[in-house]
C-alpha positions as a printed NumPy array, in Angstrom:
array([[  0.   ,   0.   ,   0.   ],
       [  1.303,   3.439,  -0.971],
       [  1.986,   5.631,   2.047],
       [  0.351,   9.067,   2.013],
       [  1.889,  12.252,   3.374],
       [ -0.471,  11.918,   6.337],
       [  0.82 ,   8.408,   7.003],
       [  4.429,   9.564,   6.83 ],
       [  3.766,  12.613,   9.007],
       [  2.333,  10.413,  11.754],
       [  5.194,   7.946,  11.356],
       [  7.679,  10.816,  11.656],
       [  6.403,  11.791,  15.102],
       [  6.071,   8.184,  16.209],
       [  9.627,   7.278,  15.179],
       [ 10.947,   9.277,  18.141],
       [  8.822,   7.085,  20.395],
       [  9.569,   3.719,  18.794],
       [ 13.242,   4.326,  17.94 ],
       [ 12.833,   3.937,  14.169],
       [ 15.871,   5.91 ,  13.028],
       [ 15.7  ,   4.405,   9.541],
       [ 12.434,   6.26 ,   8.932],
       [ 14.33 ,   9.546,   9.102],
       [ 17.093,   8.239,   6.857],
       [ 14.552,   7.164,   4.237],
       [ 11.878,   9.859,   4.454],
       [ 13.545,  13.138,   5.428],
       [ 15.28 ,  15.25 ,   2.79 ],
       [ 18.987,  15.947,   3.108],
       [ 18.261,  19.692,   3.259],
       [ 15.676,  19.315,   6.058],
       [ 14.859,  22.789,   7.406],
       [ 13.674,  23.101,  11.027],
       [ 11.764,  26.275,  11.979],
       [ 12.407,  25.778,  15.686],
       [ 15.584,  26.497,  17.67 ],
       [ 16.836,  23.176,  18.991],
       [ 18.742,  21.707,  16.015],
       [ 20.82 ,  22.788,  13.054],
       [ 19.631,  22.559,   9.468],
       [ 19.97 ,  19.257,   7.61 ],
       [ 19.017,  15.595,   7.962],
       [ 22.281,  14.716,   9.701],
       [ 21.566,  17.228,  12.45 ],
       [ 18.092,  15.716,  12.86 ],
       [ 19.634,  12.241,  13.148],
       [ 21.957,  13.506,  15.886],
       [ 18.953,  15.029,  17.653],
       [ 17.125,  11.718,  17.302],
       [ 19.979,   9.933,  19.101],
       [ 19.803,  12.453,  21.968],
       [ 16.041,  11.991,  22.249],
       [ 16.394,   8.228,  22.675],
       [ 17.733,   8.856,  26.171],
       [ 14.226,  10.023,  27.104],
       [ 11.046,   8.001,  27.456],
       [  9.065,   9.757,  24.735],
       [  5.359,   9.164,  24.253],
       [  3.389,  10.816,  21.463],
       [ -0.406,  10.855,  21.361],
       [ -1.569,  12.267,  18.013],
       [ -5.023,  13.813,  18.314],
       [ -5.701,  15.434,  14.934],
       [ -4.151,  15.416,  11.464],
       [ -5.084,  17.573,   8.484],
       [ -3.535,  17.715,   5.026],
       [ -3.43 ,  20.731,   2.725],
       [ -1.49 ,  20.18 ,  -0.482],
       [  2.136,  19.491,   0.431],
       [  1.523,  20.399,   4.081],
       [  0.428,  18.165,   6.958],
       [ -0.503,  19.51 ,  10.395],
       [ -0.483,  17.326,  13.503],
       [ -1.961,  18.247,  16.881],
       [ -0.471,  16.071,  19.628],
       [  0.395,  15.531,  23.261],
       [  4.007,  14.727,  24.117],
       [  5.686,  13.464,  27.242],
       [  5.949,  16.33 ,  29.689],
       [  3.051,  16.766,  29.263],
       [  3.155,  19.237,  26.398],
       [  0.725,  20.166,  23.639],
       [  2.361,  20.507,  20.238],
       [  1.41 ,  21.618,  16.758],
       [  3.738,  20.265,  14.058],
       [  3.573,  21.31 ,  10.413],
       [  5.528,  19.295,   7.862],
       [  6.044,  20.241,   4.224],
       [  6.728,  17.458,   1.738],
       [  8.512,  17.431,  -1.613],
       [  8.516,  14.245,  -3.686],
       [  7.343,  12.297,  -0.652],
       [ 10.091,  13.545,   1.67 ],
       [  9.919,  15.976,   4.576],
       [ 11.731,  19.21 ,   3.732],
       [ 10.358,  21.79 ,   6.197],
       [  9.202,  21.445,   9.8  ],
       [  7.483,  24.051,  11.958],
       [  6.598,  23.363,  15.61 ],
       [  4.862,  25.236,  18.435],
       [  4.903,  23.89 ,  21.996],
       [  3.056,  24.749,  25.211],
       [  2.866,  23.028,  28.584],
       [ -0.426,  21.197,  29.075],
       [ -2.375,  22.755,  31.95 ],
       [ -5.934,  22.738,  33.281],
       [ -8.466,  25.012,  31.6  ],
       [-11.127,  27.286,  33.074],
       [-13.72 ,  25.826,  30.675],
       [-13.339,  22.291,  32.032],
       [-12.27 ,  20.881,  28.679],
       [ -8.691,  19.778,  28.155],
       [ -6.31 ,  21.459,  25.732],
       [ -6.623,  18.535,  23.302],
       [ -9.959,  16.747,  23.792],
       [-13.   ,  17.257,  21.557],
       [-13.874,  16.507,  17.952],
       [-11.346,  14.814,  15.694],
       [-13.104,  13.711,  12.511],
       [-12.352,  15.536,   9.244],
       [-15.458,  16.065,   7.094],
       [-16.97 ,  18.579,   4.635],
       [-13.983,  18.358,   2.313],
       [-15.85 ,  20.384,  -0.299],
       [-15.883,  23.369,   2.089],
       [-12.102,  23.588,   2.522],
       [-11.543,  26.635,   0.315],
       [-14.471,  28.547,   1.817],
       [-13.486,  27.681,   5.397],
       [ -9.89 ,  28.805,   4.837],
       [-11.117,  32.097,   3.395],
       [-13.402,  32.517,   6.391],
       [-10.459,  31.999,   8.781],
       [ -8.326,  34.469,   6.825],
       [-11.073,  37.055,   7.254],
       [-11.362,  36.35 ,  10.989],
       [ -7.627,  36.68 ,  11.592],
       [ -7.006,  39.716,   9.399],
       [-10.15 ,  41.749,  10.088],
       [-10.706,  40.947,  13.757],
       [ -7.623,  39.5  ,  15.442],
       [ -5.211,  41.815,  13.601],
       [ -7.511,  44.612,  12.455],
       [ -9.491,  44.866,  15.691],
       [-12.956,  45.061,  14.108],
       [-14.643,  43.358,  17.063],
       [-18.118,  44.479,  16.019],
       [-18.007,  41.718,  13.397],
       [-17.196,  38.974,  15.931],
       [-20.749,  37.68 ,  16.286],
       [-20.947,  36.9  ,  12.564],
       [-18.123,  34.349,  12.925],
       [-19.169,  32.417,  16.039],
       [-22.122,  30.391,  17.255],
       [-22.104,  31.79 ,  20.784],
       [-24.108,  29.006,  22.415],
       [-22.074,  26.212,  20.804],
       [-18.536,  27.598,  20.708],
       [-16.247,  25.169,  22.597],
       [-13.022,  26.623,  23.968],
       [ -9.819,  24.663,  24.713],
       [ -7.556,  27.63 ,  25.459],
       [ -6.717,  27.432,  29.2  ],
       [ -7.782,  31.023,  29.951],
       [-11.147,  31.374,  28.206],
       [-14.611,  30.053,  28.987],
       [-16.887,  28.591,  26.322],
       [-18.897,  30.853,  24.067],
       [-18.137,  34.108,  22.322],
       [-18.939,  35.856,  25.593],
       [-16.227,  33.807,  27.312],
       [-13.698,  34.794,  24.661],
       [-14.551,  38.494,  24.884],
       [-14.47 ,  38.5  ,  28.69 ],
       [-11.103,  36.724,  28.666],
       [ -9.606,  39.212,  26.213],
       [-10.964,  42.091,  28.298],
       [ -9.412,  40.641,  31.453],
       [ -6.007,  40.334,  29.767],
       [ -6.293,  43.955,  28.657],
       [ -7.142,  45.135,  32.183],
       [ -4.195,  43.176,  33.588],
       [ -1.829,  44.988,  31.228],
       [ -1.059,  41.864,  29.197],
       [ -3.23 ,  42.124,  26.071],
       [ -3.111,  39.434,  23.399],
       [ -2.106,  41.103,  20.131],
       [ -1.95 ,  39.54 ,  16.691],
       [  0.518,  41.322,  14.389],
       [  0.941,  39.217,  11.239],
       [ -0.497,  36.019,   9.791],
       [  2.018,  33.715,   8.105],
       [  0.049,  30.637,   7.113],
       [ -3.477,  29.279,   6.831],
       [ -3.998,  25.561,   6.289],
       [ -7.187,  23.583,   6.152],
       [ -8.92 ,  20.339,   5.358],
       [-12.689,  20.299,   5.391],
       [-14.081,  21.441,   8.721],
       [-10.637,  21.994,  10.332],
       [ -8.62 ,  25.149,   9.631],
       [ -5.346,  26.351,  11.164],
       [ -3.889,  29.838,  11.445],
       [ -0.179,  30.467,  12.134],
       [  0.502,  34.021,  13.296],
       [  2.929,  36.118,  15.257],
       [  1.99 ,  38.582,  17.939],
       [  2.444,  39.669,  21.541],
       [  1.717,  37.416,  24.517],
       [  2.528,  38.38 ,  28.125],
       [  4.177,  41.487,  26.63 ],
       [  6.656,  39.293,  24.745],
       [  6.812,  38.248,  21.07 ],
       [  5.05 ,  34.949,  20.507],
       [  3.865,  32.476,  17.889],
       [  0.116,  31.73 ,  17.812],
       [ -1.152,  28.47 ,  16.318],
       [ -4.972,  28.475,  16.297],
       [ -6.956,  25.434,  15.141],
       [-10.693,  25.8  ,  14.57 ],
       [-13.49 ,  23.38 ,  13.738],
       [-16.262,  24.825,  11.614],
       [-19.934,  24.041,  11.055],
       [-22.242,  25.926,   8.702],
       [-19.724,  28.728,   8.113],
       [-19.284,  29.324,  11.864],
       [-16.361,  28.619,  14.197],
       [-17.641,  26.145,  16.796],
       [-14.491,  24.776,  18.479],
       [-10.976,  26.121,  19.118],
       [ -7.608,  24.74 ,  20.2  ],
       [ -4.374,  26.694,  20.336],
       [ -0.732,  26.72 ,  21.359],
       [  1.092,  29.945,  22.172],
       [  4.882,  29.86 ,  22.426],
       [  7.181,  32.83 ,  23.181],
       [  9.955,  33.454,  20.686],
       [ 13.344,  32.129,  21.68 ],
       [ 16.002,  34.831,  21.591],
       [ 18.173,  34.716,  18.48 ],
       [ 21.333,  33.78 ,  20.346],
       [ 19.702,  30.536,  21.509],
       [ 18.9  ,  29.333,  17.981],
       [ 21.055,  26.61 ,  16.437],
       [ 19.862,  27.59 ,  12.943],
       [ 18.926,  30.792,  11.097],
       [ 15.584,  29.666,   9.73 ],
       [ 13.294,  31.583,  12.076],
       [  9.98 ,  30.599,  13.623],
       [  7.975,  31.157,  10.452]])
């Protein structure tokens, strides 16, 4: 059976758990480019990193996977526990680019966890429309600040929130943002770098300000009937340049 990019993306994460170093040798391009600070560029650097990771008892629980062209996004829990978004870009069946955003898993005020909830991809025919809808939400509201339009994007009674700080519903989101503002630590979106989607799941990758520091925002939404009905995210502060082992940058 021919392996799909989704299959290989899942196998890539799992190889760190099961010790399958040959998977990297066979399925990662020589010019592998990591967009995170912990390793240098190139497959050989990744193989060295793999060897270091084998000294740890790594467990990976993949919750959601979506595919958009040459890109595959995985939403997972790692040993720690941590919540991670990984984005892999493929060329000719091999992994060439890798973005990652990591946050410690904590309890949430909504009572949901940071990773539970719906997982099934459906409504494939709505992918283009749903991505456009997310682009509008991020650019007009999160970046542009046109909050009067918020209600047109969300089903207030059904909106399920997995961010640790916000309650369910549009009202919970607005109250949480207001509280951050009052505490002198507003959440600010500055620039969107990527929007990926498959059917009812769409992902935004943006940069902004979190806790008055530069941060990367990965926001995953589930959509129904043109509305955003469920949200997961990971926010990670930027690592200072001097701590990076490569020059690829977060985005």
